[in-house]
N, C-alpha and C positions, 0 to 999 in steps of 0.2 A: 507278275507279282513276285517280289523277292523277299518279302518280310512275312513273319508269322502273324496269325490272327490272334488278337487279344480277346479271347472268348473261352467259353466252356463248351466242350463237346462230349456227349454221352450216348450210350446205347447205339454204337455204330455196328452195323452188320454188313458183311460182304457175302453175297450169294446165300443169303438167309442164315449165315453163321455169325453169331455175335463175337466181336473181337474182345479178347481179354485185356483190358487196360490196367488191370491190377498188377500184372507181372510181365511188363513189356521186355522185348529182347534188348532194346536200348532206349534211353530217354535223355532228352536235353532240354533244359529250361521249361519244363512242364510241371505245374504245381497242381494242388487239389482245387476243386471247385468249391465255392462258398455259398451257403444258403443266403446270407446277407453280405452285401459288399459295400465298401466305401471307396470314394476316390482316394488315390494316393498310390504309393509304391511300397510293396511288402518286402522286407529284408528278413530272411529266415535265420539269421545269426551265424551264417557260415562264410559269408563273403563280403562283397563290396560292389560299388558302381564306380567306374572310372570315366571322368568327363574331361573334355578339352585335351586331346591327345598332344597337341603342339605345345601345351604348357600355359598355365594361367598366371598372369603377372599381377600380383596384389599391389605392389609399390606402396605409395603413401596412404591411400584411402581405400577402404572397402566397407560396405554394409551388407551383412549376410542375414537373410531372414528365412525361416523355415518353420514348419509345424511338425511335431513328432508325437508318436503315441507308442508307449512301450510298458511292459511289466518288468523288464530287466533293470537292475540297478547299475549295470556297467555297459558301456558301448561307445564305440567311435561314431561321432556324427559326421565330421568333415575334417579333412586335412589337405593343406597345400604346402609343399615344401620346396627346397632348392637343394643343389648339390652342396651348398655351404650351410650356414646355420639359419639363414632367413626362412621363416615359415609362419603359418597361422594354423591353429587347430581348435576344434570344438569336440568335446567328449563328455560323456556321463560317467562319473566315477563315484561309487558308493551313494548313488542317488542325487549327487550334486552335479551341476553343469559347470564345466570349466572352459574358458576361452583363453587360449594361450597365443601370444604374439612374440616373435623375435625379429626385430629390425636389424639384427646383426651384432648388437652390443650385449644382448642377454635376453632370456625369456622372462616375460611378465605375464601374470595370470589374473583374470577376473573370475571370481568364483561365486556362483549363486547357490546358496545353501537353503533348501526349503525347511520348513518347520519340522516336518516328519520325513524320515528317510525315504518312504515310499510315495510321498505325495506327488512327485513328478513322474513316478513309475507306476501309475495307477490304471494304465490302459486307456486313459482319456487323452484327447488332443491338447497339446500345450504349444503356445507361440513363443518362438525364440528370435531375438534380434541381437546380433553381435556386430559392434561397430568399431572400426579402427580408423582413426583420423590422425595421421602423422604418428606422434608418440603416445597419443591418448587412446585408451580402449574402454569400452563399456559393454555390458551384457544386460539385456532386458528379457526377463522371462515372465510371461503372462502380465506384462505391465510393470513388473518390479525391477527397478534399475540398480545395477551394481557397477560402481566405477572403481578403478584402482590407480594408485600413483605409479608413475614410471620414472625411475631415477635416471634413465638413459634418454634425456630430452633432446640430445643432439642427433640421435639416430632415429630417422623418421620413415625410412622406406624398407619394406619387406620385399627384397628382390627375388621373388619366386619365379620358377620357370618350369615346374613340374605339373602334371595333371591334377585336377581336383579329385580326390578320393572321398567317396561318401559311404558311410556305414562300415568302414573297414579299409584295409589296404593289403597288398600282397606282402608275403614274408620277406621278399628280397628288396622291398622299397623302404627307404629311410624316411621317417617322419620326425622332424626336429621339434615339432610342437604338439606331439601326442605322447601321453604316458601309457595309455591303454593299448593292448593288442586285441581286446575283445571286439568282435564284430557286433554291430547293432542288430538287435532282434526286435522287430516291430514295424511300424509304418511311418513313412515320411511323405510330406506333400508341400507344394508351393515353395520350392527352393529358389530363392532369388538372390543374385549378387548384384549390387548396385555400386557403380563408380560415378561420382558426380551426378549428372542427370540421366546417365545411361543404366537402365535396369535390364538384367538378363534373367529370364525364367528358364530353368533347366528341365528338360524333358528326359527322364531316365531311360526311355525307350531308345534315345539317341546316343546313349553311352557307348564308348568304343570297347568297353569290357564290362560284362555283367556276370557276377558269380553269386548264386544264391539270392538273386534280386529279381522281383517280378513286377514290372511296371503295370500301371493302369488300374490295379485293384488291390484293396486291402481286405482281409477277412474281418467281417463283423463277428461271425461265428463259423467255425469250420464244419464242413459237411462230411 
């Protein structure tokens, strides 16, 4: 077995001496245990998950769906960029959800603005769908649709070739369609990217880089 156990371990004794797990000599990717737990992946607000090491190609069409739960009014949800300007990005800024797309000719943004600043950042699950179809983009939050006009109708393909960064991104990585540098603090689940008929569900435990991200469980209440 070469991977860690997604579980809680407590009250461990060796030769009848209880181990002190409050002040370990070293620690790596170990979080608290929770009294109540929900399915999903917990982001502690300090890092990111990096998926698709060889690079994800958005090109003309992509449909992104995910569910999020947060009490923070700022945070990166997802970004895929390129060495040039082509990119897509999803982020929460001042309690609004922004979906940015740049097909090479310029960035366009669909913005979902809830009635109250904190209504999306209320610690409850919200469903997000971001759709790019050639030059058209739309954003659907909890069934509410936002569409935006794109003046660059001739430019239809986002030629990305970098990994998918979720919940944040490293300081040395350029993201052309994200304005925030704040890492997401909260829980994400059911991240699916669909191209045509092909839907891909991303398992965060298979990310090639995880920092401040804990797959498999979200705290309902901290213990």
